[in-house]
C-alpha positions in Angstrom: 75.7 132.6 61.6 74.0 129.1 62.4 76.9 127.4 60.7 79.5 129.2 62.7 77.7 128.4 65.9 77.6 124.6 64.9 81.4 124.6 64.0 82.2 126.1 67.4 80.0 123.6 69.1 81.6 120.8 67.4 85.1 122.0 68.4 83.9 122.2 71.9 82.8 118.5 71.6 85.9 117.4 70.1 87.9 118.7 73.1 85.5 117.2 75.4 85.9 113.8 73.7 89.8 114.4 73.6 89.9 114.9 77.4 87.2 112.1 77.9 85.3 114.5 79.8 82.4 112.2 80.0 84.4 110.3 82.8 85.0 113.6 84.9 82.9 112.1 87.7 85.4 109.3 88.2 87.9 111.7 89.2 85.5 113.8 91.2 84.2 110.9 92.9 87.5 109.8 94.2 88.6 113.3 95.4 85.1 113.9 96.9 85.3 110.7 98.9 88.7 111.8 100.3 87.1 115.3 101.2 84.2 113.5 103.1 86.7 111.5 105.1 88.7 114.6 106.2 88.5 115.8 109.7 86.5 119.0 108.7 82.8 118.9 107.4 82.3 119.5 103.8 80.2 122.1 102.2 78.1 122.0 99.0 80.6 124.8 97.7 83.4 122.2 98.0 81.5 119.8 95.9 81.4 122.5 93.1 85.1 123.5 93.7 86.3 119.8 93.5 84.1 119.3 90.2 85.9 122.2 88.6 89.3 120.8 89.5 88.4 117.5 88.5 87.2 118.5 85.1 90.7 119.9 84.1 92.6 117.1 86.0 90.7 114.4 84.2 90.9 116.0 80.9 94.6 116.3 81.3 94.9 112.5 81.8 92.5 111.8 79.2 94.0 114.1 76.6 97.6 112.9 77.2 96.6 109.4 76.9 94.8 110.0 73.5 97.9 112.1 72.5 100.5 109.6 73.3 98.7 106.7 71.8 97.4 108.2 68.4 99.6 106.1 66.3 98.4 102.8 67.9 94.8 103.9 67.8 95.2 104.8 64.1 95.8 101.0 63.6 92.3 99.9 65.1 89.2 100.6 63.2 87.2 100.8 66.4 89.0 104.0 67.4 88.2 106.1 64.1 85.8 108.0 65.9 88.6 109.7 68.2 89.1 113.3 67.3 92.7 113.0 66.9 92.6 110.0 64.9 89.9 111.6 62.7 92.1 115.0 62.5 89.3 116.8 64.2 92.1 117.9 66.8 95.5 118.6 65.6 98.5 117.2 67.6 99.7 120.8 68.1 96.4 121.9 69.6 96.2 118.7 71.6 99.4 119.4 73.1 98.3 123.0 74.1 95.1 121.6 75.7 97.2 119.0 77.6 99.3 121.8 79.3 96.3 124.1 79.8 94.4 121.5 81.5 97.3 120.4 83.8 98.3 124.0 84.6 94.7 125.3 85.2 93.8 122.2 87.4 97.0 123.2 89.6 95.9 126.8 89.6 92.4 126.1 90.7 93.6 123.9 93.4 95.9 126.5 95.0 93.1 129.2 94.7 90.4 127.1 96.3 92.3 125.2 98.7 95.6 126.5 100.4 95.7 123.9 102.9 98.5 122.0 104.2 99.0 118.5 105.6 101.2 118.7 108.7 103.4 115.6 109.4 106.4 115.0 111.6 109.5 113.1 110.2 112.3 112.4 112.5 111.2 115.0 115.0 110.8 117.7 112.3 107.4 119.2 111.4 106.9 119.3 107.6 104.0 121.1 105.9 102.9 119.7 102.5 100.5 121.7 100.3 97.4 119.7 99.6 98.0 120.4 95.8 101.2 118.3 95.9 98.9 115.2 96.2 96.9 116.3 93.2 100.4 116.6 91.1 101.6 113.2 92.4 98.3 111.8 91.2 98.8 113.5 87.8 102.4 112.3 87.8 101.4 108.7 88.2 98.9 109.1 85.7 101.5 110.4 83.1 104.0 107.8 83.9 101.2 105.2 83.2 100.5 106.6 79.9 104.0 107.3 78.7 105.8 104.3 80.3 103.6 102.1 82.5 101.8 100.3 79.8 104.9 98.6 78.6 106.5 97.6 82.0 105.3 94.7 83.9 103.2 95.4 86.9 103.6 99.2 86.3 100.7 98.8 84.0 98.5 97.7 87.1 100.2 99.8 89.9 100.9 103.4 88.4 97.4 104.5 87.9 96.4 102.7 91.2 98.8 105.0 93.1 97.2 108.0 91.4 93.8 107.0 92.5 95.1 106.6 96.0 96.7 110.0 96.1 93.5 111.7 94.6 91.6 110.2 97.9 94.5 111.9 100.0 94.3 114.9 98.1 90.5 115.3 98.8 91.0 114.8 102.6 94.0 117.6 102.7 92.0 120.1 100.8 89.8 121.1 103.7 91.5 119.4 106.6 93.6 116.4 107.6 93.7 112.7 106.6 91.9 110.3 109.0 92.1 106.5 109.4 89.0 106.2 107.1 90.8 108.3 104.5 93.5 105.7 104.5 90.9 102.8 104.0 89.4 104.9 101.1 92.7 105.3 99.5 93.5 101.7 99.7 90.1 100.5 98.3 90.5 103.1 95.6 94.0 101.6 95.0 92.6 98.2 94.6 89.7 99.2 92.6 92.0 100.7 89.9 94.1 97.3 90.0 91.0 95.5 89.3 90.1 98.0 86.5 93.5 97.4 84.8 93.4 93.9 85.1 89.8 93.4 83.8 90.7 95.8 80.9 93.7 93.6 80.2 91.7 90.6 80.1 89.2 92.0 77.7 91.8 93.4 75.3 94.3 90.4 75.7 94.5 89.6 71.9 95.3 93.2 71.1 97.7 93.6 73.9 99.6 90.3 72.9 99.7 91.7 69.4 101.5 95.1 70.7 103.3 93.4 73.5 101.6 95.2 76.3 102.6 93.3 79.5 99.3 93.0 81.3 98.7 90.3 83.9 96.4 88.6 81.4 99.2 88.4 78.6 101.9 87.4 81.3 99.7 84.7 82.6 98.8 83.2 79.4 95.1 84.2 79.3 93.0 83.8 76.2 89.2 84.3 75.7 89.2 80.4 74.7 90.4 79.5 78.1 88.1 78.8 80.9 88.6 80.7 84.2 88.8 78.2 87.3 90.4 78.1 90.7 93.4 76.8 89.2 93.8 79.9 87.0 95.9 82.8 88.4 93.9 85.3 86.9 90.7 84.1 88.5 92.6 83.8 91.9 93.9 87.3 91.3 90.3 88.8 91.0 89.3 86.8 94.3 92.4 88.3 96.1 91.3 91.8 95.0 87.9 91.2 96.3 89.4 90.0 99.6 91.9 92.8 100.1 89.0 95.4 99.5 86.8 93.7 101.9 89.5 93.4 104.8 90.3 96.9 104.2 86.5 98.0 104.2 85.7 95.9 107.4 88.7 97.5 109.3 86.8 100.5 110.8 83.9 98.3 112.1 86.1 95.6 113.5 88.5 97.9 115.3 86.0 100.1 116.5 83.1 97.8 117.6 84.7 94.4 117.8 88.1 94.9 119.2 87.3 98.4 120.9 90.4 100.0 119.5 90.5 103.8 119.0 92.0 103.8 115.5 88.9 105.2 114.0 87.6 108.2 116.3 85.9 109.9 113.6 82.0 109.8 113.2 81.3 106.1 112.4 78.3 103.7 113.2 77.8 100.2 112.3 75.4 101.3 109.5 77.9 101.1 106.8 79.1 97.6 107.7 75.6 96.1 107.7 74.9 97.4 104.2 78.2 96.1 103.1 77.6 92.6 104.5 73.9 92.4 103.4 74.1 94.1 99.9 78.0 94.4 99.0 79.1 90.8 99.7 76.2 89.1 97.9 76.8 91.2 94.8 80.6 90.4 95.0 79.9 86.6 95.3 77.7 86.8 92.3 80.5 88.5 90.4 83.0 85.9 91.2 80.5 83.2 90.2 79.8 85.0 86.9 83.5 85.1 86.2 84.1 81.6 86.5 84.1 79.5 83.2 84.8 80.6 79.7 84.5 84.5 78.9 84.4 86.8 75.9 85.1 90.3 75.3 81.6 91.4 75.8 81.1 89.6 79.1 84.6 91.1 80.4 83.4 94.4 79.3 80.2 94.3 81.3 81.9 92.7 84.6 83.4 96.0 85.7 80.0 98.1 85.2 78.7 96.1 88.3 81.8 95.6 90.1 83.1 99.2 90.1 79.5 100.6 90.5 79.1 98.4 93.6 82.3 99.5 95.0 81.8 103.1 94.2 78.7 102.9 96.2 80.3 101.3 99.1 82.9 103.9 99.2 80.3 106.5 99.7 78.3 104.3 102.2 81.5 104.5 104.2 80.8 108.0 105.0 77.0 107.6 105.3 77.1 109.0 108.7 78.2 112.2 107.4 76.0 112.5 104.3 73.1 110.2 105.2 71.5 107.7 102.5 70.0 110.8 100.8 73.4 112.2 100.3 74.6 108.9 98.9 71.6 108.7 96.6 72.1 112.4 95.2 75.9 111.7 94.5 74.9 108.5 92.5 72.3 110.4 90.6 74.8 113.1 89.8 77.5 110.6 88.7 75.1 108.7 86.3 73.4 111.8 85.2 76.9 113.4 84.1 77.5 110.4 81.9 74.1 110.2 80.5 74.1 114.1 79.6 77.4 113.6 77.8 76.0 110.6 75.9 73.1 112.6 74.6 75.5 114.9 72.8 77.5 111.9 71.4 80.3 112.0 73.9 80.7 108.8 75.5 83.0 105.8 76.5 83.1 104.3 73.1 80.9 103.8 70.1 79.6 100.8 71.6 77.9 102.9 74.2 77.6 100.2 76.9 75.3 102.4 79.1 73.2 104.0 76.4 73.3 101.7 73.2 73.0 103.5 70.1 69.7 102.4 68.4 69.9 101.1 64.6 67.5 102.9 62.4 
């Protein structure tokens, strides 16, 4: 009886690993930021509804990525722990799980949020179901997995459009999009661009071998090369930071400096002061840290602080709606989710960046 129970538990763990469910709060965070920027006030119940949708939407993207790249993963010893590589989950069952997650995410979205975005095009009123934006996000995620990794710039842009659509989806689930929604969507887009770029920098040797056209490969980067102001990769990172900062500053500048009515929603200068005195110094530090010669480990750690800081700033953007305690609770939940999964051996990789495995 105990053996049967252990076998069932192991099967559940294998599918959680297959869908990379430890990272569900990444998808949840993007959608929930969108919800918080909407024209309607969010409820605690919405947070749980979005979590349920996010779980299956994230598992779909995670599982299809694992399924599509299984043959490549088999060639890398560091991926031997993956359930498809180990044979813990068959390709047939993985395919069933992929379809199940996609369909169930869409069903949950329709059941929980039967809301429509009303837009006018050439004088004609059009109503777009909120779920359409979730489907678009999934479509770009699928395109990235199937083709995007092997087409120049598509590697960077396809998942980034998906991230932007998750923000818009969140806003349309309970109300309409706002100017703050557009700012958050653009920031999510640029964060994803950074994520793909830094990942390509980290894995440049492997990507060269398999001819994956990342910016690092196209611009001739190698770990033996120093990053300087003459290197396009280093300038690219600075451009990403500046783009995020300009977008993030727009609500404050238009409302309080130029007295424009582009951001009529609830917004005080609080978010901007936190950004200037906390966010900008951290960004400057990360620009400094990236200067010079980098190795795989340093490039692996860089996004932990950059993405973490930018994610905090994203929630700070709506601090007037959720207060500082709301931001803290959300961050505890996001980190707690990853930590709990790591306790069961379900984590980002066997390296366990956040929670290292202790050698006995």
